[in-house]
Backbone as JSON, one array per atom type, in Angstrom:
{
  "sequence": "MEQNLVCANCGGTLAVDSNGEIGTCIYCGTKRQLVEKVVTVVEHTGKVEVDGIATAASKLTSAYQCLQTGNVEKANRLYKEITELEPQNAYAWWGRYLCEESFAKYYGFRDKYGNSDNITKANQVLEILKYADFAIQYAEEDVRQKYIEETQEYRNFVEMVRNQPAIPPQKKPNKNVIIGIIVAVIILIIIATNL",
  "N": [[48.22, -4.34, 55.53], [50.28, -4.6, 52.18], [49.74, -5.78, 49.75], [51.65, -7.36, 46.76], [51.34, -7.14, 43.39], [51.39, -9.87, 41.17], [52.7, -10.5, 37.77], [51.16, -12.01, 35.33], [52.46, -12.6, 33.08], [55.62, -12.46, 33.0], [55.98, -12.7, 36.0], [56.81, -10.13, 36.97], [56.65, -7.37, 39.11], [53.66, -5.36, 39.55], [52.53, -2.05, 38.28], [50.34, -0.37, 39.71], [47.67, 1.68, 38.44], [46.01, 5.38, 38.9], [43.68, 5.06, 38.97], [43.56, 2.76, 40.05], [42.57, 0.58, 38.42], [43.64, -0.79, 36.62], [47.05, -2.76, 36.26], [49.95, -2.52, 35.49], [52.86, -4.11, 34.28], [56.21, -3.58, 35.48], [58.19, -4.41, 33.83], [58.15, -5.97, 31.48], [55.76, -4.68, 30.67], [53.15, -5.81, 30.05], [49.77, -5.6, 30.63], [47.03, -5.23, 32.5], [43.57, -5.64, 33.32], [42.29, -4.91, 37.09], [40.03, -4.62, 38.38], [37.04, -5.88, 38.12], [34.62, -4.64, 35.69], [31.45, -3.34, 36.72], [28.23, -3.46, 35.3], [25.45, -2.02, 35.09], [22.03, -3.33, 34.16], [19.3, -1.69, 32.93], [15.88, -2.24, 32.9], [12.92, -0.9, 31.39], [9.76, 0.23, 31.02], [6.99, 1.08, 28.91], [7.29, 4.7, 27.16], [9.76, 6.18, 26.24], [11.04, 9.33, 26.21], [13.84, 11.34, 24.33], [15.44, 13.76, 24.7], [15.89, 16.0, 22.05], [15.35, 14.56, 20.1], [12.84, 13.49, 17.75], [8.91, 13.05, 18.43], [6.72, 10.87, 17.93], [4.16, 12.29, 18.11], [5.23, 15.28, 17.56], [6.16, 15.0, 15.49], [3.55, 14.48, 14.15], [2.49, 17.17, 14.66], [4.21, 18.98, 13.18], [3.93, 17.81, 10.65], [1.27, 18.34, 10.33], [1.39, 20.99, 10.13], [3.05, 21.49, 8.09], [1.61, 20.28, 5.83], [-0.69, 22.4, 5.75], [0.84, 24.63, 4.88], [1.17, 23.84, 2.41], [3.33, 22.52, 1.74], [3.5, 19.58, 0.82], [4.66, 17.15, 0.46], [6.55, 17.04, 2.05], [4.71, 17.08, 4.43], [3.77, 14.66, 3.77], [5.77, 12.73, 3.87], [6.64, 13.08, 6.81], [4.32, 12.03, 7.73], [4.24, 9.94, 6.71], [6.43, 8.6, 8.07], [5.68, 8.45, 10.95], [3.18, 6.56, 10.85], [4.7, 4.26, 10.04], [5.92, 4.06, 12.34], [4.5, 3.96, 14.54], [1.75, 2.05, 13.77], [-0.85, 2.85, 14.51], [-1.74, 4.64, 13.99], [-4.72, 6.77, 13.71], [-4.73, 9.34, 12.84], [-2.26, 10.2, 11.61], [-2.57, 8.43, 9.49], [-4.84, 9.64, 8.3], [-3.99, 12.0, 7.65], [-1.79, 10.96, 5.68], [-3.29, 10.12, 3.58], [-5.02, 12.91, 3.23], [-2.92, 14.03, 1.94], [-2.36, 12.25, -0.45], [-4.73, 12.78, -1.62], [-4.45, 15.44, -2.29], [-2.41, 15.07, -4.09], [-3.55, 13.7, -5.97], [-5.57, 15.31, -7.33], [-4.23, 17.27, -7.84], [-3.21, 16.76, -10.16], [-4.85, 16.23, -11.7], [-6.24, 13.16, -11.33], [-5.16, 11.85, -13.21], [-3.47, 9.12, -14.65], [-0.15, 7.46, -15.28], [0.14, 7.35, -18.21], [-1.42, 9.77, -18.4], [-4.22, 9.63, -19.29], [-7.39, 10.32, -18.44], [-10.11, 9.24, -17.69], [-13.09, 8.27, -16.4], [-12.99, 5.79, -15.04], [-10.51, 5.63, -14.7], [-9.86, 7.88, -12.87], [-11.65, 6.53, -10.63], [-9.9, 4.56, -10.28], [-7.74, 5.97, -9.58], [-9.01, 7.21, -7.33], [-9.63, 4.81, -5.83], [-6.94, 3.91, -4.68], [-6.19, 6.49, -2.96], [-8.26, 5.95, -1.41], [-7.43, 4.02, 0.25], [-5.83, 4.81, 2.56], [-7.07, 6.62, 3.91], [-9.32, 4.43, 4.91], [-7.3, 3.04, 6.37], [-6.99, 5.01, 8.4], [-9.72, 5.35, 9.55], [-10.51, 2.79, 10.52], [-8.49, 2.62, 12.69], [-9.24, 4.89, 13.98], [-10.99, 6.83, 17.16], [-14.49, 6.47, 17.58], [-16.19, 9.02, 17.2], [-14.4, 10.48, 15.49], [-13.93, 8.5, 13.28], [-16.77, 8.67, 12.28], [-16.73, 11.23, 11.35], [-14.6, 10.54, 9.44], [-15.89, 9.05, 7.62], [-17.67, 10.45, 6.88], [-16.57, 12.2, 5.26], [-15.14, 11.15, 3.3], [-16.83, 10.08, 1.83], [-18.76, 10.83, -0.65], [-16.31, 10.09, -2.59], [-16.52, 7.36, -2.26], [-19.15, 7.05, -3.21], [-18.58, 7.65, -5.6], [-17.04, 5.86, -6.95], [-18.71, 3.88, -6.84], [-20.42, 4.75, -8.36], [-18.78, 4.4, -10.86], [-18.58, 1.63, -11.31], [-21.07, 0.78, -11.4], [-21.61, 1.69, -14.19], [-22.29, 1.1, -17.32], [-20.46, -0.72, -19.75], [-18.67, 1.15, -21.96], [-17.61, 0.73, -25.5], [-14.41, 1.87, -26.63], [-13.8, 4.39, -28.66], [-12.88, 3.89, -32.34], [-10.31, 6.0, -33.45], [-10.01, 7.24, -36.19], [-7.54, 5.9, -38.58], [-4.52, 7.4, -38.89], [-2.95, 6.49, -41.55], [-4.65, 6.01, -43.26], [-6.33, 8.81, -43.43], [-4.02, 9.79, -44.2], [-3.52, 9.01, -46.82], [-5.7, 9.73, -48.45], [-5.75, 12.66, -48.21], [-3.42, 12.56, -49.88], [-4.73, 11.55, -52.0], [-6.44, 13.07, -52.86], [-5.12, 15.52, -53.45], [-3.61, 14.67, -55.74], [-5.69, 14.53, -57.58], [-6.94, 16.6, -57.49], [-4.23, 18.03, -58.87], [-4.48, 16.62, -61.13], [-6.53, 17.63, -62.32], [-6.19, 20.42, -62.63], [-4.44, 20.04, -64.93], [-5.93, 19.23, -66.68]],
  "CA": [[49.51, -5.08, 54.81], [50.1, -4.2, 51.08], [49.7, -7.18, 48.26], [52.2, -7.08, 45.52], [50.61, -7.9, 42.18], [52.7, -10.5, 40.25], [52.35, -9.94, 36.11], [50.64, -13.27, 35.01], [53.51, -13.12, 31.55], [57.0, -13.16, 33.19], [56.49, -12.82, 37.62], [57.49, -8.99, 37.42], [55.78, -6.38, 39.76], [52.75, -4.47, 38.46], [52.19, -1.05, 38.99], [48.77, 0.2, 39.69], [47.34, 3.46, 37.43], [45.88, 6.35, 39.86], [42.68, 4.5, 39.39], [43.44, 1.5, 40.87], [41.92, -0.44, 37.87], [44.72, -1.65, 35.68], [48.11, -3.1, 36.64], [51.08, -3.05, 34.43], [54.26, -4.53, 34.64], [57.08, -3.1, 35.01], [59.11, -5.07, 33.28], [57.74, -6.46, 30.08], [54.84, -3.8, 29.77], [51.59, -6.15, 30.02], [48.74, -4.75, 30.73], [46.0, -6.45, 33.45], [42.68, -5.52, 34.02], [42.38, -5.71, 38.11], [39.0, -4.42, 39.06], [35.81, -6.16, 37.46], [33.65, -3.64, 35.56], [30.83, -4.43, 37.07], [27.63, -2.98, 33.86], [24.05, -2.3, 35.17], [20.75, -2.97, 32.89], [17.85, -1.02, 33.74], [14.71, -2.32, 32.52], [11.36, 0.15, 31.62], [8.28, -0.45, 29.61], [6.68, 2.48, 28.63], [7.67, 5.67, 25.87], [10.89, 6.98, 26.84], [11.43, 10.45, 25.94], [14.84, 11.52, 24.42], [15.89, 15.61, 24.01], [16.5, 16.59, 20.61], [14.63, 12.89, 19.05], [11.13, 13.61, 17.57], [8.53, 12.15, 18.95], [5.34, 11.15, 17.0], [3.5, 13.91, 18.4], [5.41, 16.3, 17.18], [5.94, 14.91, 13.69], [2.25, 15.12, 13.71], [2.42, 18.67, 14.35], [4.76, 19.06, 12.03], [3.25, 17.55, 9.25], [0.02, 19.06, 10.05], [1.69, 22.34, 9.62], [3.62, 21.42, 6.6], [0.28, 20.33, 4.69], [-1.32, 23.6, 6.17], [1.21, 25.47, 4.44], [1.09, 23.57, 1.39], [4.63, 21.62, 1.62], [2.35, 18.46, 0.69], [5.59, 16.66, -0.19], [7.37, 17.02, 3.13], [4.06, 16.63, 5.08], [3.49, 13.07, 3.43], [7.2, 12.17, 4.59], [6.4, 12.86, 8.0], [2.96, 11.18, 7.81], [4.84, 8.2, 6.99], [7.45, 8.16, 9.44], [4.62, 8.58, 11.78], [2.71, 5.17, 10.47], [5.84, 3.53, 10.36], [6.4, 4.07, 14.07], [2.55, 4.17, 15.12], [0.95, 1.78, 12.47], [-1.93, 2.6, 14.41], [-1.99, 6.04, 14.46], [-5.19, 7.12, 12.77], [-4.21, 10.74, 12.84], [-1.13, 10.06, 10.91], [-3.28, 7.44, 7.8], [-5.82, 10.55, 7.52], [-3.13, 12.73, 7.06], [-1.41, 10.24, 4.23], [-5.19, 10.49, 2.73], [-5.53, 13.94, 2.52], [-1.75, 14.26, 1.06], [-2.25, 11.68, -1.57], [-5.77, 13.34, -2.28], [-3.64, 16.56, -2.47], [-1.7, 14.6, -5.21], [-4.38, 13.27, -7.17], [-6.38, 16.6, -7.47], [-3.45, 18.31, -8.51], [-2.18, 16.15, -11.51], [-6.16, 16.29, -12.13], [-6.64, 12.14, -11.48], [-4.29, 11.09, -14.29], [-2.95, 8.05, -14.79], [0.78, 7.88, -15.79], [-0.24, 7.7, -19.21], [-2.58, 10.94, -19.36], [-5.43, 9.41, -18.92], [-8.04, 10.9, -17.02], [-11.31, 9.08, -18.07], [-14.01, 7.89, -14.82], [-11.81, 4.46, -14.56], [-8.82, 6.47, -13.78], [-10.3, 8.6, -11.99], [-12.06, 5.54, -9.76], [-8.79, 3.56, -9.79], [-7.19, 6.92, -8.25], [-9.69, 7.31, -5.67], [-9.17, 3.85, -4.98], [-5.77, 4.01, -4.19], [-5.77, 6.81, -1.75], [-8.81, 5.68, -0.21], [-6.47, 3.11, 1.33], [-5.46, 5.37, 2.99], [-8.39, 6.71, 4.45], [-9.52, 3.36, 5.19], [-6.5, 2.8, 7.79], [-7.43, 5.93, 9.49], [-11.38, 5.18, 9.92], [-9.9, 1.68, 11.1], [-7.86, 3.3, 14.17], [-9.74, 6.11, 15.12], [-12.15, 6.32, 17.93], [-15.48, 6.66, 16.79], [-16.21, 10.08, 16.98], [-13.64, 10.85, 14.53], [-14.39, 7.52, 12.37], [-17.63, 9.13, 11.7], [-16.14, 11.98, 10.35], [-13.81, 10.29, 8.32], [-15.93, 8.37, 6.54], [-18.49, 11.26, 6.17], [-15.46, 12.87, 4.15], [-14.87, 10.15, 1.92], [-18.18, 9.4, 1.37], [-18.39, 11.21, -1.82], [-15.35, 9.47, -3.4], [-17.0, 5.88, -2.27], [-20.2, 7.26, -4.06], [-18.38, 7.85, -7.33], [-16.24, 4.86, -7.58], [-19.46, 2.79, -6.84], [-21.38, 5.07, -9.54], [-18.3, 3.95, -12.18], [-18.7, 0.63, -11.01], [-22.45, 0.37, -12.01], [-21.8, 2.04, -15.49], [-21.93, -0.1, -18.72], [-19.01, -0.61, -20.59], [-18.85, 1.64, -23.23], [-16.8, 0.21, -25.84], [-13.7, 2.94, -27.02], [-14.59, 4.75, -30.19], [-12.2, 3.79, -33.07], [-10.2, 6.83, -33.91], [-9.28, 7.29, -37.56], [-6.26, 5.85, -38.99], [-3.9, 7.9, -39.52], [-2.18, 6.3, -42.62], [-5.81, 6.29, -44.01], [-6.17, 10.17, -43.66], [-2.98, 10.87, -45.13], [-3.79, 8.68, -48.16], [-6.72, 10.43, -48.82], [-5.38, 13.99, -48.55], [-2.94, 12.84, -51.1], [-5.43, 11.15, -53.1], [-7.18, 14.56, -53.2], [-3.92, 16.54, -53.77], [-3.22, 14.05, -57.12], [-7.03, 14.5, -58.36], [-6.47, 18.29, -57.98], [-2.99, 18.27, -59.94], [-4.67, 16.11, -62.61], [-8.29, 18.55, -62.68], [-5.61, 21.45, -62.9], [-3.77, 19.94, -65.7], [-6.35, 19.2, -67.96]],
  "C": [[49.26, -5.01, 53.07], [50.43, -5.55, 50.27], [50.52, -6.8, 47.17], [51.52, -7.57, 44.65], [51.28, -8.51, 41.49], [52.1, -10.45, 38.68], [52.39, -11.46, 36.26], [52.13, -13.86, 33.87], [55.04, -13.44, 32.32], [57.28, -12.99, 34.93], [56.71, -11.78, 37.67], [55.99, -8.31, 38.12], [54.75, -5.52, 38.78], [52.28, -3.09, 39.07], [50.78, -0.85, 38.7], [48.4, 1.57, 39.01], [46.71, 4.03, 38.83], [44.16, 5.96, 39.98], [42.3, 3.14, 40.34], [42.92, 0.43, 39.88], [42.74, -1.33, 37.39], [46.19, -1.47, 36.15], [48.62, -3.37, 35.73], [52.49, -3.05, 34.79], [55.19, -3.71, 34.18], [58.37, -3.44, 34.2], [59.12, -5.64, 32.01], [56.29, -5.6, 29.67], [53.41, -4.59, 29.7], [50.94, -5.61, 30.92], [47.63, -5.97, 31.39], [44.99, -5.65, 34.47], [42.16, -6.09, 36.27], [41.23, -5.14, 39.28], [38.01, -4.7, 37.82], [35.02, -5.07, 37.28], [32.13, -4.24, 35.73], [28.75, -3.14, 35.7], [25.73, -3.58, 34.67], [22.97, -1.95, 33.99], [19.68, -2.35, 33.61], [17.01, -1.64, 32.9], [13.54, -1.27, 32.42], [10.97, -0.16, 30.58], [7.7, 1.11, 30.05], [7.21, 3.14, 27.6], [8.65, 6.11, 27.5], [11.26, 8.03, 25.38], [12.95, 10.79, 25.72], [15.12, 13.34, 23.97], [16.37, 15.36, 22.63], [16.07, 15.0, 19.51], [13.28, 13.29, 19.13], [10.53, 13.1, 17.93], [7.21, 12.2, 18.15], [4.58, 11.98, 17.03], [4.03, 14.96, 17.88], [6.09, 16.13, 16.02], [4.99, 15.42, 13.52], [2.12, 16.78, 13.36], [3.13, 19.34, 13.77], [4.5, 18.86, 10.83], [2.05, 17.95, 8.83], [0.12, 20.7, 9.42], [2.57, 22.52, 7.97], [2.34, 21.11, 5.55], [-0.65, 21.72, 4.87], [-0.55, 24.75, 5.19], [1.16, 25.36, 3.17], [2.33, 22.46, 1.07], [3.86, 20.29, 1.79], [3.23, 17.36, 0.98], [6.01, 16.0, 1.43], [6.25, 16.35, 4.33], [3.61, 15.04, 5.28], [4.96, 12.01, 3.98], [6.94, 11.84, 5.78], [5.07, 12.01, 8.67], [3.44, 9.75, 7.66], [5.52, 7.41, 7.65], [6.45, 7.66, 10.62], [4.03, 6.91, 11.78], [3.4, 4.29, 10.45], [6.05, 3.26, 12.02], [5.19, 3.28, 14.75], [1.8, 3.63, 14.35], [-0.48, 2.1, 12.9], [-2.42, 3.79, 15.1], [-2.85, 7.03, 13.31], [-5.29, 8.33, 12.64], [-3.27, 11.18, 11.47], [-1.66, 9.67, 9.32], [-4.1, 9.02, 7.47], [-5.11, 11.81, 6.81], [-2.5, 12.41, 5.8], [-2.46, 10.42, 3.12], [-4.99, 11.79, 2.38], [-4.28, 14.28, 1.56], [-2.06, 13.67, -0.07], [-3.67, 12.26, -2.51], [-5.44, 14.68, -3.01], [-3.07, 16.15, -3.87], [-2.54, 14.45, -6.47], [-4.98, 14.25, -8.02], [-5.25, 17.33, -8.08], [-2.92, 17.78, -9.64], [-3.54, 15.6, -11.81], [-6.6, 14.37, -12.24], [-6.47, 11.27, -12.37], [-3.59, 10.05, -13.83], [-1.38, 8.46, -15.14], [0.77, 8.11, -17.24], [-0.74, 9.12, -19.91], [-3.2, 10.75, -19.07], [-6.58, 9.88, -17.7], [-9.84, 10.67, -17.15], [-11.94, 8.52, -16.58], [-13.29, 7.15, -14.4], [-10.78, 4.83, -14.06], [-8.65, 7.04, -12.76], [-10.82, 7.73, -10.73], [-11.11, 5.14, -9.28], [-8.05, 4.38, -8.72], [-7.52, 6.7, -7.0], [-9.32, 6.38, -4.38], [-8.36, 3.49, -3.93], [-5.31, 4.99, -2.97], [-6.82, 6.55, -0.74], [-8.19, 4.13, 0.95], [-6.37, 3.57, 2.39], [-6.19, 6.17, 4.89], [-9.18, 5.61, 5.34], [-8.64, 3.02, 6.54], [-6.53, 3.75, 8.76], [-8.89, 5.52, 10.17], [-10.85, 3.42, 10.65], [-9.34, 2.14, 12.52], [-8.56, 3.95, 14.74], [-10.78, 5.58, 15.93], [-13.39, 7.27, 17.34], [-16.41, 7.78, 16.57], [-15.66, 10.46, 15.77], [-13.66, 9.76, 13.34], [-15.65, 8.03, 11.75], [-17.33, 10.34, 10.5], [-15.6, 11.72, 9.05], [-14.66, 9.65, 7.18], [-17.52, 9.06, 6.18], [-17.47, 11.9, 4.69], [-15.58, 12.4, 3.44], [-15.93, 9.75, 1.5], [-18.41, 9.94, -0.35], [-17.59, 10.6, -3.16], [-15.93, 8.44, -3.7], [-17.99, 6.21, -3.32], [-19.78, 7.07, -5.35], [-17.69, 6.52, -8.04], [-17.46, 3.73, -7.69], [-20.47, 3.28, -8.52], [-20.5, 4.61, -10.69], [-18.41, 2.79, -12.15], [-19.45, -0.12, -11.75], [-22.78, 0.81, -13.09], [-21.65, 0.85, -16.45], [-21.08, -0.06, -19.02], [-19.16, -0.18, -21.71], [-17.43, 1.18, -23.84], [-15.68, 1.7, -26.68], [-14.06, 3.17, -28.58], [-13.12, 4.56, -30.67], [-11.48, 5.37, -33.47], [-9.73, 6.41, -35.64], [-8.12, 6.99, -37.71], [-5.27, 7.01, -39.86], [-3.06, 7.95, -41.04], [-3.61, 6.58, -43.44], [-6.03, 7.57, -44.41], [-5.38, 10.57, -44.48], [-2.95, 9.88, -46.27], [-4.96, 9.45, -48.99], [-6.33, 12.02, -48.98], [-4.91, 13.73, -49.89], [-3.32, 12.47, -52.4], [-5.95, 12.51, -53.47], [-6.5, 15.3, -53.78], [-3.83, 15.72, -55.26], [-4.57, 14.25, -57.76], [-6.75, 16.04, -58.79], [-5.29, 18.86, -59.22], [-3.5, 17.97, -61.34], [-6.26, 17.4, -63.08], [-7.4, 20.1, -63.07], [-5.02, 21.3, -64.31], [-4.17, 19.46, -67.17], [-7.1, 20.23, -68.77]]
}
C-alpha cells in the first residue's frame, strides 16, 4: 500500500526525490526531509596517523636533518613544533638546546647590546641550558647522563663566573675632557709659534 505524503504547509502532495530522502510539495515547493540522518560517533584511544600530516617522529627526523645541514633556523622551528605537540619529548628539547647553542656561538655569546664579557656569556649560557634541562628531565637514564656530560662544561663556566669577585668597571676617559686637552695643546702651540 503506497502512502501519500502530505505537505505540512499547504496540504498538497509531496514528490519524493530519487534517494527517497526529501519530499517536495508539487504545489508550494516546500521541502521536507523524510529520512532522519544517522550520525555515528566512533571513539578511539591512542595515536591516529593521517596520510600527509607530519607526525612528531617525522618532524624530529626533518629537524635533525636540517640541523646537520646547517639550516638551524628551520631545525629550531621544527623542534619547537614538536615540543608543543609532545612537551615531554627529550630529543626535541635537546634539539632546541643545540639550535640555541648554535645561535649563541654564531653571535659570540653577545647580548643585544654587543656585550660579550663573561657575565653576558654566562647569562646566555643559562638561557640555552633551560632547553637542555628539559631534555635531561624527560630523557631516559642513559641519554640523560649523556646530556648532563655534554652540558657540564657550560655549567662549570657559569659556576666559575658566579664565584668570581665583582670587578668594578674601569672608567673610560670623558670624551669632552680629551677634546678640551687637545684644544688647549693646539692653542699653546699656536701661541708658542707666534712669539
